[in-house]
N, C-alpha and C positions, 0 to 999 in steps of 0.2 A: 728492888733497885731504885727506890725513891719515887716521888710523885711524878707521874709521867703524863704529858699531854699529847694529844694527837688531833690533827685536822683532817685525817683521812686521805685517801688517794683520789686523784682525778679519775673520771669514768674510763678514759681510754687506757689506763694502766691496769685494767682488769688482769688478774694473774693468769699467765700461761706458764711462767717460770718465775720463781721467787727465791731469793737467797737472803739469809738473815745477816745483818751487819750490827756491830756493837760499837758505841762510843763510850769509852771508859772516862769518867770524870773523877779525877783523883788528885790528892795533894802529893807533893814531893818535898823532901829535905834537900838542902844544898850545902856545899862547903867542905865536905870531908869524904874520904873513901868509905867511912862507916855509913854516911848518909846514902851513898850510892848503893851499898849493900842492902840497906833497909828498903830503899826504893824498889830495888829489883825483887826482893822477897815479896813485897806487897803487890807489885805488878804481876808477878807470876800467879799469885793467888786470884787476882781479879781476872786475869786472862783465862785461867782454867775455868773459872765460874762462867765467863762468857761463852767459852767453847762448850761447856756442859749444857748451856741453854740453846745450843744449835748455831751459834755465830760462826760464820766462815770468814768474815773480815772483822778484825778487832783494831780499833784506832785509839791511840793513847795521846794525852795532851803534849804540848810543846816541851821538849827537854825533860820529859817525865823521869827518865832514868837517872839523870845527873842533878835535876833541879834547874830551874831557869832563874828565879830569884828566891830570896827568903820568903816565907809565908807572910811576914809582916811587911814585905815590900820595902825593906830598908838595906838589904845586902844584895849585891849583884856581882857577877864575874867581872874581873878587871885585870887587864894586861898592863903591867907597868909601862908608863909612857903614853898610854891612851887616855882620852878625855873621860872624866868621871863626873857625873852630875852631882851637885852639892847634896842632894837628898840622901845619896847612898854612901855606904862603906863598901870598899872593894874587896873581893876574894880572888886571889890568883888561881886560875884554873890548872896551872902546871902540876902535874902529878895526879890530878883528879879527872881531868877531861880524858875521854876514851878514844883510842884509834878505832877505825871502822872494823878492824879485824881483831879487836880485843876479846878476851875471854867473856866479858860481860855481854857483849853484842852477840857473840857466837852462842852463848848459853840461851839467849832469847830466840835466836834462830832455831836452835835445837828444840826449844819449846814449841815453836810454830810447827816444826816437823812432827813432833810427837802427837800434837793435837790435830794436825791436818788442816791448818788455817793459814790465812794471810794476816800478818801481824806487823803493824808499824812499830818502829823502835826509835824514839826521839831522844837525842842526847847532845851534850856539848862534845864536839869532836876535836881531838888533837890531830891536826893535819901536819903536813911537811913544813919545814922552814919556820917553825915556831908559830904557825898560824892556827887559829881556832875557828871552828864553823858551828853554826846552829844546824844540826843534821837530823834527818829522819831516814832510816833505812826501812825497806820492806822485805820481810822474810816470807817465803812462799811455803806451801804445805809440804814440800820435800825437805824443808830445813835449810834451804839455800838463802843467802843474802842476795835477793834478786834485783833490788833497786837501791841506789845510794844517792840521796838528794840533799842538797845544801840550800838553805834559805837564800832566796834571790833578791828579796826587798827588805832591807834591814830597818828595824825600828830604832831611830837614832838615840832615843831616850835611854835605852838599855843596851842595845846591841853594839853601839859605837864604842863601848868601853872595852870590848873584847873580841868582837866577831869579824871575820872576813866574809865576803859576799860570794855566794855561788852564782852560776849563770845558766845552768842547764835544767831542762824540765826532767821530772822523774816519772817514767811511764813503764807500764807493764800490761801486756795482753794476757788476760786470764780466761778461763772457760766461761766466765759470766760477762765479760766485756773488758774494754781497756780502762785501766785505773790510772790516775795521776796523783802525785803527792803535793801537798802545800803546807806551809807553816805560817800561821797567824797573820803577821803584817803583809805577807806575800799577797794576801787577797786583793790588795790594791792594784796588782799587776798580773794576777793569774789568768785573767781574761785574755791578755796579749800572749803570755807564756804558752798557753794551751790552745791558742786559736788554730782551728783547722785540724786539731789532734783527735777529734771524735771521741771524747771521753765518755764512758759510761758512768764513772763515779770518781769524785775527788775525795781522797782520804786526807782529812784536814786536821792537823794537830795545832791546838790553840792554847795560848796563855794570854788572854785578853786583859786589857786595862782600860777601864772607862774614864774618859777625861773629856773636857769641854768640846774638843773638835770631833770626837767619835760618839759621844753620848753614853749613857749607862749600859752596862752589859745586858740587862734584861731587854731593853729596847733594841740594842744592837742585834741580838739574836732573833728577836721576835719580828723586827721590821726592817731595820736599816740595812743589814747585811743582804737580805734577799732583794730589796727594792733597788739597791745600788749595784750589786756585784753578781747577782744570780738571775737566771731566766733570760728573757728577751734582750738581745744585744750584749750579753755578757756570758758568763759560764753556763752552758745549757747542758748540765749533767746533774746526776745525783750528787749530794754533798753530805758526808758524814763528819760533823764538826765536833771533836772531843776537846772541851775546854778544861782548864785546871780548876781545882778547888782548894780550899784551906781546911784545916782541922777545926778551926773555930772562927768566929766572926772578927773581922778587922775593920778599920775605918775606911780603907780604900775599896774601890769598886772595880769589878772585872771578872770575878770568879763565877763559876756555874753556868747554867742554862745551855748546856750542850744540846745540840739540835741536829736533825736529819732533814734534808730538803730534797724535793723532786726537781727535774730539769727545767721546770717553769719558775723555780724559786719559791715554791710553796713549802711551808714547813710542815712536815709529815708527823714528826714526834719531837718531844723535848723534855728536858728535866727542869723542874721548877725549884731547884735547891742551889745554894751556893756553897755549902759546907759538907764535908764528909765525902766518902767514896761511894760512887753510884755507877751503874751501868745502864745505858739507854739502848734499847733494841728496836729494830724495825726490819720488816721483810721487804726487800726492794725487788721490783720486777727486772727481769733480764730477758735477753733473747727475743723471741717473736713479739712479746708484749711491749718490749721497749721499742723495737723497730716500728711497731704500729703507732706508738706515740710520736716518734720522729716523723713518720710519714704523714700523719695528720697535721703536724705543725708545718711541714714543708708544703703540703698541698694547700693549706690555708694561706701561706705566704704567697704561693703562686697565684691563688685566686685573687688576692688583693692586687698583685701586680697587674694581672689581666684586666681587672676592673678599672684600675687607674689608667692603663693604656687605652681602654675603650672610651673612657670619659674624655681623654685628651685628643683622641683621633677625630678628624673632621668627618662628619656624616657623608656617606656615599649618596644618599638621597636626602636633600635638605628638608623634605616634608616629613621624613621619618628616620630617626636615628636609632639604629639597632644597638641594644646593650645586652649584657649577659643575663638580665632578668626577663628579656623578651622571649616569646615562644618561638619565634622564626628562627 
């Protein structure tokens, strides 16, 4: 499954219960129905491989079913009348984009049911009234379409040419914990979208593009993502980030380096390639081991608050101020 790195788990995530997750890093074609058929055939093979390795959650890159852009990053979806950046040639999604109840989506739901897994299904969705959405659905182990999520924070450089915006979070309570869905540029607002939702894991479909304001993809997944958007004061849950890849090298930056993170924002495992189809695995803690970690963090926060209150409070006896380090 490619060169894999790991930084290991923090001590308080000692396993009492673990479940295997998989981030599929793969390329897609876009622009025709034949491309969709080819994508689905490849995805099915990768998903079967991940399930055979014991994965119960399988996460695919952004719009992996229909393609997000061309691999050369020169063609994107374009609805006539919408703005199109000069770099790109536009491809009309009409007749290629998929309704959420399309045979293609239902086929992938059935695959999840056959394998007994949770599977993200990311695609360009044909919605009502001629609107199109950047969508990811979540199929459950029974083969049901359990969650239907639309990208809530659009990347104007590409999405403005075709995409309408979603507004609702995508949540599902599983036997392992509550999961949420996110798509690429959503990361800038997912902390607010899922605030107070008590997520166990974010299933994060990505098609990253490295540019001056975001930095190169390797640095983004290694450092910037976790420092800015994960851990303390942000998303405090596991994150399975499946990024796109290309079949060969191109001059643009953004593909590869799919990663898995813990609730503190620490990267647990990652792929170190940009090209080709790979699968990244990691066994995430759940249940009692997860609650132990949450309890430790909350008790630590409470201890800091009590210490600060003690330091601010006027001493009852000016000759001796009691603090929580004292024996008395």
